[in-house]
C-alpha positions in Angstrom: 9.3 4.3 -28.3 10.0 7.6 -30.1 10.9 5.7 -33.3 7.6 3.8 -33.0 5.7 7.0 -32.6 7.4 8.4 -35.7 6.5 5.4 -37.7 2.9 5.6 -36.5 2.7 9.4 -37.5 4.1 8.8 -41.0 1.6 5.9 -41.5 -1.2 8.1 -40.3 -0.2 10.8 -42.8 0.0 8.4 -45.6 -3.4 7.0 -44.7 -4.9 10.5 -44.7 -3.5 11.2 -48.2 -4.4 7.9 -49.7 -6.6 5.8 -47.5 -6.2 2.0 -47.9 -7.0 -1.2 -46.1 -3.3 -2.1 -45.9 -2.4 1.2 -44.2 -5.3 0.7 -41.8 -4.1 -2.7 -40.9 -0.6 -1.3 -40.4 -1.9 1.3 -38.0 -3.8 -1.3 -36.0 -0.6 -3.4 -35.8 1.4 -0.4 -34.7 -1.1 0.3 -31.9 -0.8 -3.3 -30.7 2.9 -3.0 -30.6 2.6 0.3 -28.6 0.4 -1.5 -26.1 3.0 -4.2 -25.6 5.9 -1.8 -25.3 4.0 0.4 -22.9 3.1 -2.6 -20.8 6.7 -3.9 -20.8 8.0 -0.5 -19.8 5.5 -0.3 -16.9 6.7 -3.7 -15.7 10.4 -3.0 -16.1 10.3 0.6 -14.8 7.3 1.0 -12.5 8.6 4.3 -11.3 7.8 5.9 -7.9 4.4 5.8 -6.5 2.9 8.9 -4.9 0.8 7.9 -1.9 -1.9 10.0 -0.2 -4.7 9.1 2.2 -7.6 8.1 -0.1 -11.2 7.0 0.2 -11.3 3.7 -1.7 -15.1 4.0 -2.3 -14.5 7.3 -4.0 -12.0 5.8 -6.4 -14.2 2.8 -7.1 -17.2 5.1 -7.6 -15.3 7.3 -10.0 -14.1 4.4 -12.1 -17.7 2.9 -12.3 -19.1 6.3 -13.2 -16.4 6.6 -16.0 -17.5 3.2 -17.4 -21.2 3.8 -17.0 -22.0 4.4 -20.7 -19.9 1.4 -21.8 -21.6 -0.8 -19.2 -25.0 0.3 -20.3 -24.2 -0.2 -23.9 -23.0 -3.8 -23.2 -26.1 -4.5 -21.1 -24.1 -5.1 -17.9 -25.6 -4.3 -14.6 -23.4 -3.2 -11.7 -24.3 -4.0 -8.2 -22.4 -1.7 -5.7 -22.0 -3.0 -2.2 -19.6 -0.5 -0.7 -18.9 -0.4 3.1 -20.0 3.1 4.3 -17.3 3.7 6.9 -13.9 2.7 5.4 -10.8 4.4 6.7 -8.7 6.4 4.3 -5.7 4.4 3.1 -2.5 5.4 1.3 -2.9 5.1 -2.4 -1.5 6.3 -5.7 -4.9 7.1 -7.1 -3.9 7.2 -10.8 -2.2 3.8 -10.6 -5.1 2.2 -8.6 -7.6 3.7 -11.0 -5.7 2.2 -14.0 -5.6 -1.2 -12.2 -9.4 -1.1 -11.6 -10.1 -0.1 -15.1 -8.1 -3.1 -16.3 -9.9 -5.6 -14.0 -13.4 -4.2 -14.9 -12.4 -4.1 -18.6 -11.5 -7.8 -18.5 -14.9 -8.5 -16.9 -16.8 -6.5 -19.5 -14.9 -8.2 -22.4 -15.8 -11.6 -20.9 -19.6 -10.8 -21.0 -20.3 -10.0 -24.7 -24.0 -10.8 -24.2 -24.4 -8.8 -21.0 -24.6 -9.9 -17.3 -23.8 -8.5 -13.9 -20.8 -7.3 -12.0 -20.8 -7.0 -8.2 -18.3 -4.6 -6.7 -17.9 -4.6 -2.9 -15.6 -3.1 -0.3 -15.1 -3.9 3.3 -12.6 -4.4 6.1 -10.5 -7.5 6.9 -7.9 -8.7 9.4 -9.3 -6.8 12.4 -9.7 -3.6 10.3 -6.0 -3.6 9.3 -6.8 -4.0 5.6 -9.4 -2.9 3.1 -10.7 -5.5 0.8 -12.1 -4.8 -2.7 -13.9 -7.5 -4.6 -15.0 -7.5 -8.2 -17.2 -10.5 -9.2 -18.7 -11.2 -12.6 -21.0 -13.9 -14.0 -19.1 -14.5 -17.2 -18.2 -18.0 -18.5 -15.1 -17.9 -16.3 -11.4 -18.2 -16.9 -9.9 -21.2 -18.7 -8.9 -23.6 -15.9 -5.6 -24.2 -17.8 -4.4 -20.7 -17.2 -6.3 -19.9 -13.9 -3.1 -20.2 -11.8 -1.1 -18.1 -14.3 -3.5 -15.2 -15.1 -1.2 -12.6 -13.4 1.9 -13.8 -15.3 3.1 -11.6 -18.3 1.8 -12.7 -21.7 -0.8 -15.1 -20.4 -4.2 -14.3 -21.9 -7.3 -15.9 -23.4 -8.2 -12.9 -25.5 -7.6 -13.1 -29.3 -6.5 -9.5 -29.3 -4.9 -9.5 -25.9 -1.2 -9.4 -25.1 -1.4 -10.5 -21.5 0.2 -7.6 -19.7 -2.8 -5.9 -18.1 -3.2 -8.2 -15.1 0.6 -8.5 -14.7 0.7 -4.7 -14.3 -2.3 -4.7 -12.1 -0.6 -7.2 -9.7 2.6 -5.0 -9.8 0.5 -2.0 -8.8 -1.2 -3.8 -5.9 2.0 -5.3 -4.6 3.7 -1.9 -4.7 1.0 -0.7 -2.3 1.8 -3.6 0.0 -1.3 -5.5 -1.0 -2.3 -8.8 -2.6 -4.6 -9.7 -5.5 -6.2 -13.1 -6.3 -8.5 -14.4 -8.9 -10.8 -17.3 -8.1 -13.5 -19.2 -10.0 -17.0 -18.8 -8.6 -18.8 -22.0 -7.6 -21.5 -21.7 -10.3 -20.4 -19.2 -12.9 -17.9 -16.4 -13.3 -14.8 -15.2 -11.4 -13.9 -12.9 -8.5 -10.9 -10.7 -8.3 -10.0 -9.8 -4.7 -7.7 -7.0 -3.8 -6.5 -6.5 -0.2 -4.7 -3.3 0.7 -3.2 -2.4 4.1 -4.8 0.5 6.0 -1.4 1.9 6.8 1.4 2.0 4.3 
């Protein structure tokens, strides 16, 4: 990874001295390789998670607030349906935030002409688990890859590498939870994350 960073730095310096389309293309390709390598490292060496009692609604709200300008620019409406009295659950906030950003980013990318995303939270299994659901009204996932969307290197994006959802699933499972993606009856998809109330 250090060698790749060195190559990127030298290419950036060359581009600053003598800008060219070829160097710009090289920088783009280097950044794509960085994404792949970082994703592979996250999968291969997930590292320790640091759990602390956390309000899921606060994490969800913070992520949506962070994306507010992007959502508005893309003409995507967000409907929040957050249960008001959820118990605090053990989470590694940074990892869960990254997972949510990935799921919401995928939904946004699937709606280039705008649309709506519904984000809801609640309790399940006799209040032993918190469920978080993110539903969109995009064109939906290709049925040919629907049952493999969480596998590494499976993607329908032209620029994608197929590691985002794989890492998201790894994060959820390290919290003792589950994640599923299902096609909605009329249009769009729902990602459902279920996390245990106690670790």
